[in-house]
N, C-alpha and C positions, 0 to 999 in steps of 0.2 A: 236768054232774054233777062234784062234787068227787071227785078220785081220791086214795084213801088207801092207803098201804102199812103194814101192821102188821108190825113186826119183833120177833122174839123169838129169844133164843139157843136155846131149845128143848132145854135139858139136863135141867132137873128132870123134865120129862115122860118122859124116857128112863130116869132113874135112880131115880125115886121113885113107887111104885104109888099112893100117896095122891094125888099131884098128877095122875097119869094118870087116876085115877078121877074126880076133879073136873073135869079138862079133857081128855076123851078126844081131842079134836081139837087139843090144845095151847092154851096161853093165847092165842097168836096167832089160832088158829081161832075161839075163843070171842069174842074182840073183833071180829074181822072179820065174824062172823056177825051180831052186833047192829048193827054199822055198816051192813052191807048192808041189814038190815031197816029201818034208818032212812033209806034212800034214797041212801047213798053207794056209790061203786064201790070196794070194798075188796078188796085182795089181800094176800098174806102173803109174808114173807121170813124166813129163818132163817140162823143162824150158819154152819152146815156146808155151805150152798150155795156155788157158786163166787161169789167176791167178796161173800160173805155175803148173796147174793140182791140186792144193791144195785148192780147194774151201772149204767153211765152211762144206758142206755135206761130202766131202772126209775126212776132218780132223776129223770130228765128228764120222766117221766110221773106223778110223785108231787106232789100239791098239799100233802098233809099226811102226815108220817111219824110213826107211833106207835112208841115204843121201850120194850121190856121186856128187862132183862138182870140177871144176878146172879152166877152162878158163873164166867163166862168173859169178864169185861170185858177182860182182858189179851190175849185171843185175837182180839179185833177189830183188823183191820188198820189201821195208822195212815193208810195211803193212802185206805182207805174212809172213815175219820173226817174226813180233810181234804175229801173230795168232799161228804160230807154237810154239813160246816160251810159250804162254799161255796154249796151249794144253799139253806141257811138264809139266808145273807147276801143271796142273790139273790131271796129271797121265799118259799121253801117253809116251811110251818109244821112245828113239831116239838112233839110231846107226849111227855114223859118220864114214865114210870110207876114208882112204888114204888122198888125197888132200882136202877133206872136212874140214880138220883142219883149213883152211883159210875161210871157209864159214861164212857168216854173222850170221847164227844161232848158230854155235859152238862158235864163238867169243863173241856173245851176252851172252850165257849161262856161258862161262868161265870167262868173264870180263878181259881177258888179250890179248896180241897180237897174241898168238898161233903160233909164228914164230919159225923157226928151221933152221938147215943146210940141204942142199940137194945136190945130185949129180946123174947124169944118166951115169952109166959106166958098165951096164950089169953084176953087181956083185952079188955074193951069199949073201942071207940073211938067218940067222938062228934065228928063234923066240923061245926063251927059255920060258917055262912055269915056272913062278915064284910063282904061287899060285895054286899048284896042286889040292887042294880041292875045288877050285872055280867052280861053275856050268858051266861057259863059257868054261872052259878047259876040261869038261867031254869028254871022248873018245879020247883025245889028249895025245900022248906020252910025253917024256921029252921035245921035241922040234919039230918045223916044219921047214924043210929046203926048201927054194925056190932057184932054180939055178940061176935065174936072177930077180933082182928087182931094182927099184930106191932106192938110199940111202936117209934116213932121219936120222939126227944126232943131238945129244944134243949140246947146251941146247935147250930143247923144252919148250917154254914159256907158260906153262899151270899151273893152280893151282895144288897143291899136290893132286893126285888122292885119292879117297876114298879107292880104291883097285887097285893094279897093278897086272895084270894077265899075261902079256907077256912083255919080254924085248928082243929087237933084237940086234944082232951082225951082222956087215957087213964086207965083205972081205976086204975093205979098212981100217978097224980098228975101225970105229965108233960104238957106242951103242945108243939105243933109247928106250924110254918107249912106247911100241907099242900096249899095250892093257890096257886102263885106264877106270875105272868106276867112276861115279859120281851120286849123287842124286841132283836134283833140284826141290824144291817143293815136289809134290807127284810123279814126274816122275824120271825114271832112264835113264842115258846116258852112252853109251859105245863108246869110240873111238878105232878104229882098224886100224893100219897103212897100211898093205899090199894092193896093188891093182892099181899099175901104168898101165895106159891104154894100153901100147904097149906090155904088157906081159900077158900070159894067167892065171893070178893068180886066178881069180874067177872060173876057171875050176878045180882048185886043190881041191880034196875031203876034205882035212884037213881044208883048209880055209873055205870051205862051211860049214863044221861041226861047226867051231867057230861061224860063222855068224848065223847059225841055233840055236845053243845054246844060243847066245846073244839075239835073238828074244824071246826065251822062258823065259830068265832071265828078259828081259826088259818089258814084258807085264804088263799091269796095275794090281795093287793090288785092289781088289774089296772093296773099301771103299770110302766115300765121302771125299773131301778135307776139312781140318780143317776150321772152321769158325773164322774169324778175326774181330777185331774192338771192340767196347764197349760191355761189357758183364754184364749180370745180375748175382748177386751172387747165388751160389749154396746153401749156408747156410745163416741163419739169421745173420746179422751183428749187434752186440749189442752196438757198439759205443766205444768211446775212454776212458771211465771211468773205 
């Protein structure tokens, strides 16, 4: 069974009653709940736990890490970020959601500012499937329509994605690369844009389906990480004459 850890800074839920009403068990609890229903072993971790809930033992027993953050990116320990980065390089999958684009771990793995345009105006978002054969889009029609979401707009300062699965259009006219895949070392990374905290986005069955598909796609491949450094020859080297 694939083991998933859903990480959330869990600050909006404490500060904003609107968010608390939408996600009474927290955003992390809502995501872990539908992943459990889909057959995954899903646990949660939050910012204010010791080591942000991401101890060596937790990370060693995580196949895929789901990450949601917004208010407190700078409070995440650099030591924890380095440990998560190493686990990704070693093969752990990482799914970064919504405002996690500005998280330390995503910016570290991308090597860019990961900045973008944004606006909160209760506007419609339409996420178009631009890679219909991709496993993350399995079971999704031509598009997903969300009646209200926060706008993210181009230019999105990220490296060119290995694969672009979704592109968003917003009522105000902007577009956005909203479903991007990457490989880093032995690990797979998926960035998925929707999920502003004051909207019930993670209760949407199609959004849940995408995240569930992404967990399945991002799970580790069962092989060892390549060996680096000085190497003995596989064949006899006869010399230069």
